N, CA, C and O atoms as CSV, one atom per row, in Angstrom:
chain,resi,resn,atom,element,x,y,z
A,1,MET,N,N,260.863,49.288,63.870
A,1,MET,CA,C,260.081,48.583,64.889
A,1,MET,C,C,258.996,49.519,65.433
A,1,MET,O,O,259.251,50.697,65.685
A,2,THR,N,N,257.820,48.997,65.604
A,2,THR,CA,C,256.687,49.758,66.099
A,2,THR,C,C,256.896,50.128,67.559
A,2,THR,O,O,257.282,49.293,68.377
A,3,LYS,N,N,256.636,51.391,67.872
A,3,LYS,CA,C,256.775,51.856,69.250
A,3,LYS,C,C,255.513,51.480,70.032
A,3,LYS,O,O,254.399,51.844,69.657
A,4,ILE,N,N,255.719,50.747,71.122
A,4,ILE,CA,C,254.612,50.325,71.981
A,4,ILE,C,C,254.865,50.884,73.368
A,4,ILE,O,O,255.955,50.731,73.920
A,5,GLU,N,N,253.856,51.530,73.927
A,5,GLU,CA,C,253.944,52.085,75.272
A,5,GLU,C,C,252.776,51.560,76.087
A,5,GLU,O,O,251.650,51.463,75.598
A,6,ILE,N,N,253.062,51.222,77.340
A,6,ILE,CA,C,252.013,50.712,78.225
A,6,ILE,C,C,252.178,51.344,79.604
A,6,ILE,O,O,253.244,51.272,80.215
A,7,TYR,N,N,251.115,51.956,80.072
A,7,TYR,CA,C,251.084,52.577,81.403
A,7,TYR,C,C,250.504,51.537,82.353
A,7,TYR,O,O,249.434,50.986,82.097
A,8,THR,N,N,251.211,51.270,83.450
A,8,THR,CA,C,250.836,50.173,84.348
A,8,THR,C,C,250.990,50.562,85.814
A,8,THR,O,O,251.473,51.642,86.154
A,9,THR,N,N,250.562,49.639,86.663
A,9,THR,CA,C,250.906,49.640,88.085
A,9,THR,C,C,251.359,48.224,88.428
A,9,THR,O,O,250.957,47.273,87.758
A,10,PRO,N,N,252.190,48.066,89.459
A,10,PRO,CA,C,252.774,46.753,89.755
A,10,PRO,C,C,251.786,45.664,90.147
A,10,PRO,O,O,252.040,44.493,89.863
A,11,LEU,N,N,250.682,45.998,90.781
A,11,LEU,CA,C,249.769,44.983,91.299
A,11,LEU,C,C,248.556,44.732,90.412
A,11,LEU,O,O,247.603,44.076,90.831
A,12,CYS,N,N,248.589,45.244,89.205
A,12,CYS,CA,C,247.446,45.153,88.292
A,12,CYS,C,C,247.516,43.867,87.475
A,12,CYS,O,O,248.425,43.691,86.663
A,13,GLY,N,N,246.556,42.971,87.692
A,13,GLY,CA,C,246.502,41.719,86.938
A,13,GLY,C,C,246.283,41.930,85.452
A,13,GLY,O,O,246.830,41.190,84.635
A,14,PHE,N,N,245.490,42.932,85.089
A,14,PHE,CA,C,245.258,43.230,83.680
A,14,PHE,C,C,246.539,43.722,83.013
A,14,PHE,O,O,246.797,43.417,81.849
A,15,CYS,N,N,247.337,44.483,83.756
A,15,CYS,CA,C,248.630,44.959,83.240
A,15,CYS,C,C,249.539,43.770,82.952
A,15,CYS,O,O,250.179,43.704,81.902
A,16,HIS,N,N,249.588,42.835,83.892
A,16,HIS,CA,C,250.432,41.652,83.718
A,16,HIS,C,C,249.966,40.821,82.519
A,16,HIS,O,O,250.789,40.308,81.762
A,17,ALA,N,N,248.648,40.688,82.346
A,17,ALA,CA,C,248.112,39.916,81.225
A,17,ALA,C,C,248.467,40.586,79.892
A,17,ALA,O,O,248.856,39.905,78.943
A,18,ALA,N,N,248.337,41.885,79.818
A,18,ALA,CA,C,248.664,42.612,78.587
A,18,ALA,C,C,250.151,42.476,78.266
A,18,ALA,O,O,250.521,42.272,77.110
A,19,LYS,N,N,250.990,42.587,79.270
A,19,LYS,CA,C,252.433,42.452,79.046
A,19,LYS,C,C,252.791,41.028,78.630
A,19,LYS,O,O,253.673,40.828,77.796
A,20,ARG,N,N,252.113,40.043,79.204
A,20,ARG,CA,C,252.359,38.647,78.804
A,20,ARG,C,C,252.038,38.443,77.320
A,20,ARG,O,O,252.795,37.796,76.596
A,21,LEU,N,N,250.915,38.999,76.878
A,21,LEU,CA,C,250.540,38.858,75.471
A,21,LEU,C,C,251.573,39.539,74.571
A,21,LEU,O,O,251.989,38.968,73.563
A,22,LEU,N,N,251.983,40.744,74.928
A,22,LEU,CA,C,252.980,41.445,74.121
A,22,LEU,C,C,254.300,40.684,74.104
A,22,LEU,O,O,254.945,40.580,73.060
A,23,ASN,N,N,254.703,40.153,75.252
A,23,ASN,CA,C,255.932,39.359,75.306
A,23,ASN,C,C,255.811,38.096,74.451
A,23,ASN,O,O,256.756,37.716,73.759
A,24,LYS,N,N,254.647,37.450,74.502
A,24,LYS,CA,C,254.410,36.248,73.692
A,24,LYS,C,C,254.550,36.560,72.206
A,24,LYS,O,O,255.009,35.729,71.423
A,25,LYS,N,N,254.149,37.764,71.837
A,25,LYS,CA,C,254.240,38.202,70.448
A,25,LYS,C,C,255.654,38.652,70.081
A,25,LYS,O,O,255.937,38.935,68.917
A,26,GLY,N,N,256.539,38.716,71.074
A,26,GLY,CA,C,257.900,39.189,70.834
A,26,GLY,C,C,257.982,40.681,70.623
A,26,GLY,O,O,258.928,41.176,70.010
A,27,ALA,N,N,257.001,41.398,71.125
A,27,ALA,CA,C,256.921,42.844,70.935
A,27,ALA,C,C,257.620,43.563,72.085
A,27,ALA,O,O,257.255,43.395,73.249
A,28,ALA,N,N,258.615,44.352,71.754
A,28,ALA,CA,C,259.284,45.177,72.766
A,28,ALA,C,C,258.384,46.366,73.086
A,28,ALA,O,O,257.745,46.933,72.200
A,29,PHE,N,N,258.346,46.733,74.361
A,29,PHE,CA,C,257.505,47.860,74.757
A,29,PHE,C,C,258.183,48.658,75.858
A,29,PHE,O,O,259.057,48.165,76.571
A,30,THR,N,N,257.756,49.893,75.970
A,30,THR,CA,C,258.196,50.763,77.049
A,30,THR,C,C,257.080,50.793,78.080
A,30,THR,O,O,255.923,51.057,77.754
A,31,GLU,N,N,257.439,50.521,79.323
A,31,GLU,CA,C,256.452,50.476,80.404
A,31,GLU,C,C,256.644,51.682,81.315
A,31,GLU,O,O,257.763,52.019,81.700
A,32,TYR,N,N,255.540,52.315,81.648
A,32,TYR,CA,C,255.544,53.443,82.576
A,32,TYR,C,C,254.726,53.060,83.803
A,32,TYR,O,O,253.530,52.786,83.696
A,33,ASP,N,N,255.361,53.041,84.955
A,33,ASP,CA,C,254.675,52.743,86.220
A,33,ASP,C,C,254.084,54.045,86.748
A,33,ASP,O,O,254.817,54.943,87.162
A,34,VAL,N,N,252.761,54.144,86.733
A,34,VAL,CA,C,252.096,55.379,87.156
A,34,VAL,C,C,251.770,55.386,88.642
A,34,VAL,O,O,251.245,56.377,89.150
A,35,SER,N,N,252.071,54.295,89.353
A,35,SER,CA,C,251.701,54.212,90.763
A,35,SER,C,C,252.488,55.178,91.635
A,35,SER,O,O,252.000,55.612,92.679
A,36,ARG,N,N,253.685,55.513,91.220
A,36,ARG,CA,C,254.532,56.407,92.030
A,36,ARG,C,C,254.932,57.664,91.285
A,36,ARG,O,O,255.811,58.400,91.736
A,37,ASP,N,N,254.307,57.914,90.166
A,37,ASP,CA,C,254.673,59.068,89.353
A,37,ASP,C,C,253.409,59.809,88.915
A,37,ASP,O,O,252.843,59.508,87.864
A,38,PRO,N,N,252.966,60.780,89.722
A,38,PRO,CA,C,251.740,61.517,89.394
A,38,PRO,C,C,251.800,62.213,88.034
A,38,PRO,O,O,250.781,62.349,87.356
A,39,GLU,N,N,252.981,62.648,87.642
A,39,GLU,CA,C,253.104,63.307,86.342
A,39,GLU,C,C,252.857,62.318,85.204
A,39,GLU,O,O,252.209,62.665,84.217
A,40,LYS,N,N,253.364,61.091,85.330
A,40,LYS,CA,C,253.119,60.065,84.312
A,40,LYS,C,C,251.642,59.690,84.269
A,40,LYS,O,O,251.094,59.443,83.194
A,41,ARG,N,N,250.988,59.646,85.444
A,41,ARG,CA,C,249.546,59.338,85.471
A,41,ARG,C,C,248.775,60.435,84.740
A,41,ARG,O,O,247.858,60.139,83.974
A,42,GLN,N,N,249.134,61.686,84.968
A,42,GLN,CA,C,248.475,62.792,84.273
A,42,GLN,C,C,248.722,62.708,82.767
A,42,GLN,O,O,247.816,62.939,81.966
A,43,GLU,N,N,249.956,62.375,82.394
A,43,GLU,CA,C,250.289,62.202,80.981
A,43,GLU,C,C,249.428,61.097,80.363
A,43,GLU,O,O,248.881,61.257,79.273
A,44,MET,N,N,249.319,59.978,81.076
A,44,MET,CA,C,248.514,58.857,80.611
A,44,MET,C,C,247.068,59.296,80.394
A,44,MET,O,O,246.481,59.019,79.348
A,45,MET,N,N,246.502,59.974,81.373
A,45,MET,CA,C,245.102,60.393,81.280
A,45,MET,C,C,244.893,61.371,80.128
A,45,MET,O,O,243.874,61.320,79.440
A,46,ARG,N,N,245.852,62.251,79.924
A,46,ARG,CA,C,245.758,63.214,78.829
A,46,ARG,C,C,245.803,62.476,77.484
A,46,ARG,O,O,244.994,62.743,76.596
A,47,ARG,N,N,246.738,61.563,77.346
A,47,ARG,CA,C,246.890,60.827,76.087
A,47,ARG,C,C,245.719,59.877,75.843
A,47,ARG,O,O,245.353,59.630,74.693
A,48,ALA,N,N,245.129,59.344,76.913
A,48,ALA,CA,C,244.032,58.376,76.801
A,48,ALA,C,C,242.668,59.054,76.867
A,48,ALA,O,O,241.664,58.398,77.146
A,49,ASN,N,N,242.622,60.351,76.615
A,49,ASN,CA,C,241.359,61.094,76.608
A,49,ASN,C,C,240.570,60.901,77.893
A,49,ASN,O,O,239.361,60.672,77.865
A,50,GLY,N,N,241.275,60.998,79.028
A,50,GLY,CA,C,240.625,60.891,80.327
A,50,GLY,C,C,240.652,59.503,80.929
A,50,GLY,O,O,240.240,59.324,82.075
A,51,GLY,N,N,241.126,58.515,80.188
A,51,GLY,CA,C,241.206,57.152,80.728
A,51,GLY,C,C,242.125,57.111,81.937
A,51,GLY,O,O,243.277,57.538,81.855
A,52,TYR,N,N,241.632,56.604,83.049
A,52,TYR,CA,C,242.419,56.627,84.284
A,52,TYR,C,C,242.743,55.239,84.816
A,52,TYR,O,O,243.504,55.104,85.774
A,53,THR,N,N,242.170,54.205,84.201
A,53,THR,CA,C,242.471,52.847,84.647
A,53,THR,C,C,243.704,52.341,83.904
A,53,THR,O,O,244.050,52.835,82.831
A,54,VAL,N,N,244.347,51.360,84.490
A,54,VAL,CA,C,245.509,50.755,83.849
A,54,VAL,C,C,245.177,49.322,83.468
A,54,VAL,O,O,244.355,48.686,84.128
A,55,PRO,N,N,245.785,48.815,82.440
A,55,PRO,CA,C,246.774,49.494,81.605
A,55,PRO,C,C,246.108,50.393,80.558
A,55,PRO,O,O,244.946,50.213,80.194
A,56,GLN,N,N,246.881,51.349,80.100
A,56,GLN,CA,C,246.527,52.123,78.908
A,56,GLN,C,C,247.641,51.835,77.915
A,56,GLN,O,O,248.818,52.013,78.227
A,57,ILE,N,N,247.274,51.393,76.730
A,57,ILE,CA,C,248.233,50.892,75.753
A,57,ILE,C,C,248.193,51.757,74.497
A,57,ILE,O,O,247.129,52.126,74.000
A,58,PHE,N,N,249.392,52.065,74.003
A,58,PHE,CA,C,249.556,52.856,72.792
A,58,PHE,C,C,250.472,52.097,71.842
A,58,PHE,O,O,251.540,51.630,72.238
A,59,ILE,N,N,250.054,51.978,70.595
A,59,ILE,CA,C,250.871,51.346,69.562
A,59,ILE,C,C,251.037,52.357,68.438
A,59,ILE,O,O,250.061,52.839,67.864
A,60,ALA,N,N,252.296,52.669,68.135
A,60,ALA,CA,C,252.629,53.664,67.105
A,60,ALA,C,C,251.951,54.997,67.400
A,60,ALA,O,O,251.516,55.701,66.489
A,61,GLY,N,N,251.868,55.334,68.688
A,61,GLY,CA,C,251.279,56.604,69.099
A,61,GLY,C,C,249.771,56.611,69.155
A,61,GLY,O,O,249.177,57.593,69.601
A,62,ASN,N,N,249.135,55.540,68.714
A,62,ASN,CA,C,247.672,55.453,68.717
A,62,ASN,C,C,247.184,54.763,69.980
A,62,ASN,O,O,247.718,53.729,70.379
A,63,HIS,N,N,246.178,55.334,70.599
A,63,HIS,CA,C,245.613,54.762,71.814
A,63,HIS,C,C,244.807,53.523,71.457
A,63,HIS,O,O,243.814,53.596,70.734
A,64,ILE,N,N,245.248,52.390,71.975
A,64,ILE,CA,C,244.575,51.113,71.738
A,64,ILE,C,C,243.478,50.895,72.772
A,64,ILE,O,O,242.418,50.351,72.464
A,65,GLY,N,N,243.744,51.327,74.003
A,65,GLY,CA,C,242.814,51.126,75.102
A,65,GLY,C,C,243.475,50.311,76.184
A,65,GLY,O,O,244.666,50.467,76.455
A,66,GLY,N,N,242.698,49.437,76.806
A,66,GLY,CA,C,243.203,48.633,77.907
A,66,GLY,C,C,243.456,47.195,77.513
A,66,GLY,O,O,243.559,46.864,76.332
A,67,CYS,N,N,243.553,46.356,78.509
A,67,CYS,CA,C,243.850,44.939,78.312
A,67,CYS,C,C,242.785,44.257,77.460
A,67,CYS,O,O,243.117,43.525,76.528
A,68,ASP,N,N,241.523,44.487,77.764
A,68,ASP,CA,C,240.444,43.858,76.995
A,68,ASP,C,C,240.519,44.259,75.526
A,68,ASP,O,O,240.286,43.433,74.643
A,69,ASP,N,N,240.843,45.513,75.264
A,69,ASP,CA,C,240.944,45.999,73.888
A,69,ASP,C,C,242.105,45.315,73.162
A,69,ASP,O,O,241.989,44.957,71.990
A,70,LEU,N,N,243.216,45.139,73.865
A,70,LEU,CA,C,244.376,44.462,73.283
A,70,LEU,C,C,244.027,43.013,72.931
A,70,LEU,O,O,244.355,42.541,71.842
A,71,PHE,N,N,243.368,42.313,73.844
A,71,PHE,CA,C,242.989,40.927,73.590
A,71,PHE,C,C,241.923,40.824,72.502
A,71,PHE,O,O,241.888,39.838,71.765
A,72,GLU,N,N,241.063,41.817,72.393
A,72,GLU,CA,C,240.067,41.818,71.315
A,72,GLU,C,C,240.761,41.934,69.962
A,72,GLU,O,O,240.390,41.247,69.010
A,73,LEU,N,N,241.770,42.806,69.877
A,73,LEU,CA,C,242.538,42.919,68.636
A,73,LEU,C,C,243.185,41.583,68.279
A,73,LEU,O,O,243.202,41.184,67.115
A,74,GLU,N,N,243.715,40.901,69.285
A,74,GLU,CA,C,244.323,39.592,69.067
A,74,GLU,C,C,243.275,38.586,68.580
A,74,GLU,O,O,243.515,37.842,67.629
A,75,HIS,N,N,242.131,38.569,69.228
A,75,HIS,CA,C,241.049,37.645,68.866
A,75,HIS,C,C,240.563,37.885,67.434
A,75,HIS,O,O,240.230,36.943,66.715
A,76,GLU,N,N,240.528,39.149,67.033
A,76,GLU,CA,C,240.064,39.507,65.682
A,76,GLU,C,C,241.154,39.299,64.629
A,76,GLU,O,O,240.901,39.434,63.432
A,77,GLY,N,N,242.374,38.968,65.081
A,77,GLY,CA,C,243.466,38.763,64.140
A,77,GLY,C,C,244.088,40.042,63.615
A,77,GLY,O,O,244.763,40.024,62.586
A,78,ARG,N,N,243.873,41.150,64.304
A,78,ARG,CA,C,244.386,42.448,63.836
A,78,ARG,C,C,245.630,42.913,64.593
A,78,ARG,O,O,246.276,43.875,64.176
A,79,LEU,N,N,245.975,42.251,65.695
A,79,LEU,CA,C,247.091,42.723,66.514
A,79,LEU,C,C,248.433,42.573,65.797
A,79,LEU,O,O,249.259,43.485,65.850
A,80,ASP,N,N,248.664,41.459,65.138
A,80,ASP,CA,C,249.951,41.244,64.465
A,80,ASP,C,C,250.252,42.335,63.454
A,80,ASP,O,O,251.390,42.796,63.357
A,81,ALA,N,N,249.244,42.751,62.699
A,81,ALA,CA,C,249.441,43.801,61.695
A,81,ALA,C,C,249.813,45.122,62.367
A,81,ALA,O,O,250.667,45.852,61.863
A,82,LEU,N,N,249.188,45.430,63.486
A,82,LEU,CA,C,249.529,46.660,64.209
A,82,LEU,C,C,250.956,46.617,64.734
A,82,LEU,O,O,251.680,47.611,64.678
A,83,LEU,N,N,251.348,45.466,65.239
A,83,LEU,CA,C,252.690,45.327,65.802
A,83,LEU,C,C,253.751,45.366,64.712
A,83,LEU,O,O,254.882,45.780,64.970
A,84,ALA,N,N,253.410,44.945,63.504
A,84,ALA,CA,C,254.369,44.890,62.403
A,84,ALA,C,C,254.466,46.215,61.639
A,84,ALA,O,O,255.420,46.435,60.893
A,85,ALA,N,N,253.491,47.082,61.823
A,85,ALA,CA,C,253.447,48.332,61.047
A,85,ALA,C,C,254.641,49.221,61.319
A,85,ALA,O,O,254.748,50.304,60.744
């Protein structure tokens, strides 16, 4: 199973939208709440090459980007292949 990680905060609408799409796809993911964990936020920024907004999404260790990037992959028909890899 492909490892999916998503860095989020509880009140982020984009985070909720990204998680809804992943859930709709039946994709299990690990969620990291960066709102109360400064070390996780630093980890996220390091892994996302300075990206500080949430969500930051990683599939199979590769940085996908944020919610818009995830939905773009879905729109282009490329998300299923990434999730199945």
